[in-house]
N, C-alpha and C positions, 0 to 999 in steps of 0.2 A: 602423534598430535594431528597430523594432516588427515590420517585415516579416521580418527575419532571425529574430527570436524566434518568430514565428508559424510560419515554415517549419521551424524546429528542433522546435517542439512537434508539428507534423504528422509529422515523421520519427520522433519518439519514439513517437507513437501507432501509426504503421504498424509500427514494430519490435516494440512490445509486442503488437500484434494478430497479427503473424506468429508470435511465440513461442507465444502462446495457441493459435493455430490448429494449430501443430505438435504441442503437447501434446494438443489435442483430437483430432487425426488419430490419434495413438497409441492413445487410448482407443477411438476409433471402429473401428480395425482389430481391436483386441482384442474389442470388442463383436461384430463380425461373426463372428470365430472362436468366441466363446462362444455366439452364437446357433445356429451349426451344431452345437456340442456339445450344446446343449439338445435340438435336434431328434433327435440320435442317442440321447440318454438317453430321450426319450419313445418313440422307436421300439423301444427295447429293454425298455420296461416290461412288455409282455405276456409276455416270456420270463423275467422275473425279474432279468435282469442289470441292467436300468435302475435297480432299487431300490437296488442297491449303489453306483450312480454318482450318485444324487441328492445325498448330502451334499457331494461335491466340486463338483457343479454349483451347488448353493445357495451354498456359500462363494465360488465364483468370481463369481457374479452380484453378491453383496453387496460383495465386495472391489472389483470394478470400479466399481460404482455409488458406493461411498464414495470411490474415487479421483477420480471425476468430480465428486462433491460438494465434495471438497477443492479441486479445480481451479477450480470456479466459486464458491467461498466459501460453500458451504452446510454445515450440520452433518452429521456422519457418524453411522452407526448401529451400527457394530461387527459382530460375526459374524452370519451369516444362520442361518436354521433348518436343522437337521440331518436332519429327516425329511420325507417327502413330504407327509404330512398337515399338519404344522406349517407347511410352506412354503405350501401352498394356503390355509391359514387366516391367514397373516401378510399384512396389507394392505401393509406396507412392501415385502416381498419381491415381491408381485404388481406393485406399482408399479415396482420395479426391472426386472422382466421386461418390462413394457410399454414401458419406456424403451429396452431393448436394440435393437429393430428400427429405430425412428426414428433413433437415434444411429448405428447401423451403416449406415444408408442416407443420410439427409439430413446427419447430422454428418460422415460420410465424404466426401460430395461437397463440403461447405463446407470441410473440412480440405484436401482435394486442391486445390481452387480457390485457397485462400489460400497454399498452398505453391508451386503452379505459377506463379502470377502473377509473383512476383519472379524465378523461374528463367527464365521467358520474357523478362522485361525485361532481365536480364543477358545472356542468350544473344543476343538480337536487337540490343541496343545495341552489343555487342562484335563483331557479325558483320563489319563492314568491316575489322576487324583481322586476320581469319584466313580469310576466304572464298577469297582468291587462293592460299592454300596447298593447296586441294583439288586432287587430280590432274585433269588435263585430261580432258574427256569425262564427268565426273561433275558432277551438279547439287548445289551445296552449300546451296541454299536450304532452310530448314526449313519453308517454306510452299508454296503451290500455284503460285507463279510461278517461272520460270526466271531464274537469275542468270547473266548473261553479261558484264555491264559494271558499272562503278562506280555509275551511277544506280540499277541494280537493288539493289546492296548497300546504298546509302543509303536506299532505300525500306524495306528490312528494318530498318535502324536507326531509321527513323521509326516503324515499328510497335513497336519496342522502347520508344520514348519513350511511346507510348500505353499499353503494358503497365506502364511505370513509373508513369505518372499513375494508372492504375487501381489499382495496388498501394498508392499513397500514400493514395488516397481510400477504396478498397474493403476493405483489410485490417482496419481497425478495425470496419467494418460487418459483415463476415463473422464476425469473432471474437465480436462482440456477438450476432449471430444464433445462432451455434453454442452459446454459453454460455447464452443465453436459452432455447433449446429444452431444454437439459438441466435448467435450473432449473425450468422449467414442468412437465416430466415427472417430475422427482424430488421435487417438493414433497410433503411428507407430508400425509396426510389431516388434516382439521380437528381431530379429537379428539387425534391424535398431536401435531399442531402446537401445540395448547394445552398439552399436557403438557411439550413442549419449551420453550415460552415460560415456563412456571412454573419449570422447572429453570434456564433461562437467567437469569431475574430473581433467583432465589435466589443463583446464582453471582455475578452483578454486584453484588448487595447485599453479599455477603461481601467482594468485591473493594473496594467502596466503603468498607466499615468498615476493611479493612486499610489502604487508602490514607489514610483519615482518621487512623488511629493512627500510620502512618508519618510523616504530615505533622506531627502533634503532637510526635513524637519529634524530628523535624528542627528544629522551632521551639525546643523545649526545649534541644537541643544548641547551637543558634545563640546563644540567650540566655545559656546557662551558660558556654560556652567562649569566647564573644566579648564581648558587651556587659558581662556581669556581671564578668568578669575585669578589663576595662578600668576599670569603675567602682570596683572594689576598688583598683586602682592609683591612680585619682584621689584616693580617700579617704586612702590612705597618703601620697601626695605633699602633699596639703593639710595633713595632720597634721604632717608634717615641716616644711613651710613655716611653719606657725603657731608651732612651737617655735623656728624659726631667726630669726624676725623680730626679737626683742629683741637678739640677740648678733651676727647676720650678715645684714643686709638684702640683700646681693648674692646670697647663697645662697638666701635665701627667694624672691627674685625669679625666680631660675632654676627653682626647684622649682614655683613658680606657673605659669611658662610651660610646663613639662613637664606639669603637671596640666591646663592648658587644652588642650594637644595631645591628651592621652589622652581628655579629655571629648569633643572633636570626633570622635575616632576611634570612641568608644562611640556617639555620636549617629549616625554614618554606619552603624555595624553595626545599630543599631535600625531605621534607615530601610530597610536592605537586608532585614531580617526582615519589616518591614511590607509591602514590595513583594512579597515572596515569598508573603504571605498573600492579598492582593488588591491588585494594582498600582493605585496612585492614578491613573496615566495613563489607565486605563479610564474615568475620569469624563468625559474628553473624547471618548469614543467609541472603538469598536474600530478604525476606520479610522486615526485618529491614533496609537493605541497600536501598531498593526502597522507603520505607516509609520516610527515611531521605531525599532522593532526592525530594520527593513530598512536604515535609515540607519546604524545601528551595526554592521551586518554587514560583515565584511572583504571579502566577495565582492559585486560589483555585483548588486543585487537589484531586480527589477521587481515592483511591487505593484498589484493590482487588487482593489478592495473594493466590494461592493454588498450592504449588509446592512440596508437599510431595509425595514420598521421594525426598531428595535433588538431584540436578543434579551435574554432574562433574564440577570442579572448572572453567574450560575453558568456559563452557556453561554459568555458573552464571556470570562470568566476562563479557562475550559478552552481555548478557541480561542487565546487569547493565549499560554498556556503551551505549546500544541502548536507554534505558530509559533516561539516563543522557543527551544524545545529543538531543533526541526528546523534553524533557522538557526545555532544553536551547533554542531551536527554538521556543517553545511555548511562553516562557517569552520574547524573543527578537523580534520576527517577526510576531507572529500570530494575536495580538490584541484580543486574546480570553478572555472571561469572566470566563469560567470553562474548566477544563481538566480532563481526567481520565486515569488511568493506570491499566491494568489487566494482570496478569501473571498466567497462568494455565498450569499444566502438564497434558497432555492427552496421556496416553500410553507411547510411546517412544519419544514423542516430547514435547517441551516447547513452548507455544504460548505466545507471548508478543504483547499487543495492547496498543498503546498510541493514544488518540483522543482528539481533542479540537474543540470548536465552533467558531474558529477565521475566518479570512478572506480567508483562503485557498491560493491556488496558489503556494504551495511548489514545488520547482524544485531541484532535486538532483544535477543538473549541475550548479546551481547558487551560489555555495559556502555556502550552508546551513549545511554542515557537513554530509549530508546523504550519500554522496559518500563514505566517510570513514566508515560509519555504514554498508553500503552494502558490502564493502570489508571484514569487520570483520565477517559478517553473512555468506558470501559465503565461507570464509576460513573454516567454520565449516560445510559446505555442507547444509546450511540453505537457506531460501527464505525470501525475503522482498517484501511486497506489499504496495505501497503508493497510497492513494486516497485523492486528494486535489484539487477539482475543484475550479475555481475562485469564490469567495464568500463564500467558506467553505462548510461544515466543513472539517477538515483534520484528516486522520486516517492512522497510520503507524502500519502495522501488520507484525510481524516477527515470523517465525516458525523455531525452532532449534532442530535438533536431539540430544537427551540427553542420549540414551542408557538406560540400566537397572540399 
């Protein structure tokens, strides 16, 4: 079971890496064309025509750089400078231009390698199925040796198995290298980065206040519409029972039984509200709390937890709610057969990963509860990454700073 889950996880990583490399290849090809266009614009500057083309070139560079920032999870910067002097003076635009050539060369090579590896694997593994259909006198081998018999065809299939293994292992590494190159080259200067950080903290503080206000409204509604109404019902039933005792003891007994049931329901409502504020199960530790969530999930769920030393209570509560919401979505919407939860503390951060092999297509804006999860995570200055292509699988990865 563990071996099967590990193999499935590797396939998911390879598939995700292949898709990332495909998107990176698209921006790399565009970067190559845009680099040629910049050369043309610079060549035409002495005759004056280039000055008219500078705005379009500046917008193109910024638009492509922002597309790559979005792909790699970095903040975007909006429209670029419109004049040559402004472009030369803009440190962000200069950084975008310095990124163009490396991405158009190294990024292009990495993208082509990532796309061709699985193509070679499929072609060579399927070679024994079609090589004999090639007309006589023609060599069907895609490589340097001549294929004249079945052993030669099987040798090509063996090479296809090597390509498949390289794809499985290498695609995530190539995708990481391609994205890492772009992140390093597109990282803003220190002073700009500080301004961005201030703006980001301002936004997350506002999101935290909004989330806190929404949580207070949720608690107020739960108490008002649930427990309070039930307690009012208990009071009415007790009053009726007290009046019925002298003349009809049997009716009074029935009313008291109904009052007891209503009181128990009110107590259950209050316990649910308390668990929604800070689950008491966290007193036993995050591992036990998450294991309880996995046990209650309708989809078989594998749990891996390594969170020593313990994180602050606010971080553990957020991690708990992330897992709870993700597993709820798995049970209700994914159609998955298996799921997995992994929590690991790495230095000063807690990493939470919830994955399933369902149909995918998760959308934070479609009422799946992921918007609320994102607000909780951002309130702690954390990050959330959702990968859920149509057809699956789905992977929710959260990174929370947890201090020492």
